[in-house]
C-alpha positions in Angstrom: -28.0 -2.5 6.9 -27.8 -3.2 3.2 -30.9 -4.8 1.6 -28.6 -7.1 -0.4 -28.1 -9.1 2.8 -31.7 -10.2 2.6 -30.9 -12.1 -0.6 -27.9 -13.8 1.1 -28.9 -17.3 2.2 -26.1 -17.2 4.9 -27.1 -13.9 6.5 -28.3 -14.5 10.1 -31.6 -12.7 9.8 -33.9 -14.8 12.1 -34.2 -14.9 15.8 -34.8 -18.2 17.5 -38.5 -17.3 18.0 -38.9 -16.3 14.3 -37.0 -19.5 13.2 -39.2 -21.7 15.4 -42.3 -20.1 14.1 -41.3 -20.5 10.5 -40.4 -24.2 11.0 -43.4 -25.0 13.2 -41.1 -26.2 16.0 -40.4 -25.3 19.6 -37.5 -23.0 20.3 -36.1 -25.8 22.5 -35.7 -27.9 19.3 -33.5 -25.3 17.7 -31.5 -24.9 20.9 -31.0 -28.7 21.1 -29.6 -28.7 17.5 -27.2 -25.9 18.5 -26.1 -27.8 21.6 -25.5 -30.9 19.5 -23.4 -28.8 17.0 -25.8 -29.8 14.2 -27.1 -26.3 13.4 -24.8 -23.6 14.8 -26.4 -20.2 14.5 -24.4 -17.0 14.8 -24.7 -14.9 17.9 -25.8 -11.2 18.1 -23.7 -8.8 20.1 -26.1 -9.6 23.0 -25.5 -13.3 22.6 -28.8 -14.2 21.0 -28.9 -16.9 18.3 -29.5 -15.7 14.8 -30.3 -18.1 12.0 -29.8 -17.9 8.3 -32.1 -19.2 5.6 -29.6 -22.0 4.8 -29.6 -23.0 8.5 -33.4 -23.0 8.6 -33.5 -25.2 5.5 -31.2 -27.7 7.3 -33.2 -27.6 10.5 -36.3 -28.2 8.4 -34.7 -31.3 6.8 -33.7 -32.5 10.2 -37.2 -32.1 11.6 -38.7 -34.1 8.7 -36.2 -37.0 9.4 -36.9 -36.8 13.2 -40.7 -36.9 12.4 -40.0 -40.1 10.4 -38.4 -41.6 13.5 -34.7 -41.3 12.7 -32.1 -40.7 15.5 -29.9 -37.6 15.4 -26.9 -39.8 14.3 -29.0 -41.3 11.5 -30.3 -37.9 10.5 -26.8 -36.5 10.3 -25.7 -39.4 8.1 -28.7 -39.2 5.8 -28.3 -35.5 5.3 -24.6 -35.9 4.6 -25.3 -38.6 2.1 -28.0 -36.6 0.4 -25.7 -33.6 0.1 -22.9 -35.8 -1.3 -25.3 -37.2 -3.9 -26.5 -33.8 -4.9 -22.8 -32.6 -5.3 -22.0 -35.7 -7.4 -25.0 -35.0 -9.6 -23.9 -31.4 -10.1 -20.4 -32.6 -11.0 -21.7 -35.1 -13.5 -23.9 -32.4 -15.1 -20.8 -30.1 -15.4 -18.6 -32.9 -16.8 -21.3 -33.8 -19.4 -21.5 -30.1 -20.3 -17.7 -29.9 -20.7 -17.6 -33.2 -22.7 -20.3 -31.8 -25.0 -18.3 -28.7 -25.7 -15.2 -30.8 -26.5 -17.0 -33.2 -28.9 -18.4 -30.2 -30.9 -14.9 -28.9 -31.7 
């Protein structure tokens, strides 16, 4: 195994037990997210779930929204809108950068 994979946010490095411990949740919570197709971990050759850091971040966001009393549907919508807003902010920043380069020439 290459150590470069440990820097990869999408590398499935965490077992269900490790992921649950890191997030402070029950393993059943993670399994329910998988069953609902909200967080879909990769599977090892033996069929065990393996989570990436990016998936753990998403599961953590979901947990916070659940703790605030939101339903799964509302949580999915909120996260989708937050991600769209972040992408729009990134695009605005890039367009402003490009505009600044054009105005200087």
